[in-house]
C-alpha positions in Angstrom: 70.7 31.1 -13.2 68.0 30.0 -15.6 66.8 33.5 -16.6 68.6 35.1 -19.6 68.2 38.6 -20.9 66.3 38.5 -24.2 67.8 40.9 -26.7 66.7 39.1 -29.8 65.1 40.7 -32.8 63.7 44.2 -32.0 64.4 43.8 -28.3 68.1 44.6 -29.0 67.1 48.2 -29.9 67.1 49.1 -26.2 70.5 47.5 -25.3 72.1 51.0 -24.7 69.3 52.0 -22.3 69.5 48.7 -20.4 73.3 49.1 -20.0 72.7 52.6 -18.6 70.2 51.4 -16.1 72.5 48.6 -15.0 75.5 50.9 -14.8 73.5 53.4 -12.7 72.3 50.7 -10.4 68.6 51.2 -11.4 68.3 47.5 -12.4 70.1 44.4 -11.3 71.0 42.1 -14.2 72.8 39.7 -11.8 69.5 38.6 -10.2 66.7 36.4 -11.5 64.1 39.0 -10.6 66.0 41.8 -12.3 66.4 39.9 -15.6 62.7 38.8 -15.4 61.6 42.3 -15.0 63.6 43.6 -17.9 62.4 40.8 -20.1 58.8 41.6 -19.1 59.3 45.3 -19.9 60.8 44.5 -23.3 58.0 42.1 -24.1 55.4 44.8 -23.6 57.2 47.8 -25.1 58.3 45.9 -28.3 54.6 45.1 -29.1 53.0 48.4 -28.3 52.8 51.8 -30.0 55.4 52.9 -27.3 58.1 51.1 -29.3 58.4 54.0 -31.7 58.2 56.6 -29.0 61.5 55.6 -27.4 65.1 55.7 -28.7 67.6 53.1 -27.8 68.3 54.9 -24.6 64.7 55.1 -23.5 64.9 58.8 -24.2 67.1 59.1 -21.1 64.3 58.0 -18.8 64.5 55.9 -15.7 63.0 52.4 -15.5 60.2 53.6 -13.3 59.2 56.3 -15.7 59.1 53.8 -18.6 57.2 51.2 -16.6 54.7 53.8 -15.5 54.2 54.9 -19.1 53.5 51.3 -20.1 51.0 50.8 -17.2 52.6 47.5 -16.2 53.4 46.1 -12.7 56.8 44.6 -12.7 56.7 43.9 -8.9 53.9 41.4 -9.6 54.2 37.8 -10.9 52.5 36.0 -13.6 48.9 35.2 -12.6 47.8 31.6 -12.9 44.2 30.3 -12.6 43.1 26.8 -13.2 39.5 27.5 -12.4 36.9 27.9 -15.1 35.8 31.5 -15.6 32.7 33.2 -16.9 32.3 36.4 -18.9 29.8 39.2 -18.6 29.2 41.0 -21.9 28.4 44.7 -21.5 27.1 46.7 -24.4 28.9 50.1 -24.3 26.6 52.9 -25.6 28.5 56.0 -24.5 32.0 57.3 -23.8 30.9 58.0 -20.2 29.9 54.4 -19.7 33.2 53.2 -21.2 35.2 55.4 -18.8 34.3 53.1 -15.9 36.9 50.7 -17.3 39.8 53.2 -17.9 41.5 52.1 -14.7 41.4 48.5 -15.8 42.5 49.1 -19.4 44.5 52.4 -19.3 46.1 51.8 -22.8 42.9 51.5 -24.8 42.6 54.5 -27.0 38.8 54.5 -26.9 39.1 55.3 -23.2 41.6 58.2 -23.7 39.3 60.7 -25.5 35.8 61.0 -26.7 37.1 61.7 -30.2 38.9 58.4 -30.3 35.8 56.6 -29.0 33.6 58.3 -31.6 36.0 57.3 -34.4 35.9 53.6 -33.3 32.1 53.5 -33.1 32.0 55.1 -36.6 30.1 58.0 -35.2 27.2 55.7 -34.3 27.5 53.1 -37.1 29.4 50.5 -35.0 28.8 49.0 -31.6 31.3 48.3 -28.8 31.0 45.4 -26.3 33.3 44.7 -23.3 33.7 41.1 -22.3 34.5 41.2 -18.6 35.9 38.1 -16.9 34.8 37.3 -13.4 38.3 37.8 -11.9 39.3 40.8 -14.1 39.8 43.2 -11.1 42.4 41.1 -9.4 44.8 40.2 -12.2 48.0 42.2 -12.2 49.4 43.8 -15.4 52.4 41.5 -15.6 53.0 39.8 -19.0 52.8 36.1 -18.9 54.8 33.6 -21.0 52.0 33.5 -23.6 51.7 37.3 -23.8 49.4 38.8 -25.1 47.4 35.6 -24.8 47.8 35.4 -21.1 45.5 35.7 -18.1 45.7 39.5 -18.1 45.1 39.7 -21.9 42.0 37.5 -21.7 40.5 39.2 -18.6 39.0 42.1 -20.4 38.3 42.2 -24.2 36.8 44.9 -26.4 34.8 43.8 -29.4 33.7 46.2 -32.1 31.0 45.2 -34.5 29.8 46.8 -37.7 26.3 47.7 -38.9 25.5 44.1 -39.8 26.9 42.8 -36.5 30.1 41.6 -38.3 33.1 41.7 -36.0 35.5 44.5 -37.0 38.0 44.1 -34.2 38.8 42.2 -31.0 41.2 43.8 -28.6 42.9 42.3 -25.6 43.4 44.1 -22.3 47.0 44.6 -23.3 46.0 46.6 -26.4 48.6 44.5 -28.2 49.9 45.9 -31.5 49.5 49.3 -33.1 46.9 48.6 -35.9 43.8 50.7 -36.0 41.7 47.6 -35.6 43.0 44.5 -33.7 42.7 40.8 -34.3 43.5 39.4 -30.9 41.2 36.5 -31.5 39.3 35.0 -34.4 35.5 34.8 -34.2 35.8 31.1 -33.6 38.3 31.6 -30.7 36.0 34.2 -29.2 33.0 31.9 -29.4 35.0 29.2 -27.6 36.2 31.6 -24.9 32.8 33.0 -24.2 31.2 29.6 -24.6 28.8 30.9 -27.2 27.9 28.7 -30.1 27.5 31.6 -32.5 28.7 35.1 -31.6 25.9 37.5 -32.3 26.0 40.1 -29.5 22.6 41.5 -30.3 21.0 38.1 -29.6 23.2 37.3 -26.6 22.6 40.3 -24.4 
């Protein structure tokens, strides 16, 4: 068996809950698939705000309840695509417009409430752009080996710019991390990804 359960670093916090799931027959730690699913779950939960919401026993919840709360698909497999992809850049000008994407990025706080959206746009001072990859709709929410820099993470990206068009934050579809503003990519990495020589969204729309 090549798969091994990863309980290194902060992952070990949830050892008690994993033992309970295994004892109760809710997960199968003797199978490759079972271990792969637990590792995938731990990878996501340990790099999301949810990490602080659960105790070492997952608050007594079942695997399904935790997985549903994280909005991941453990029955899927890592998505691979060797084809070149293009991005469509959409300037988001209202909370209602942004809501079209809530089913694709359910963890983005700007899609959870109009209050959070208004805070991130600085009550009109900042701008939000969504970079939508051409295959975004078909990529399952399963963390890849390079998580959060995997196919799912790159398939939908939120960019917030300030009053002078400076980039304030770049957020992956995974909503990786718990900082107020994210740095999923540098400006240079974003330019390479979007195949834009100099990112200035106002000039590239």
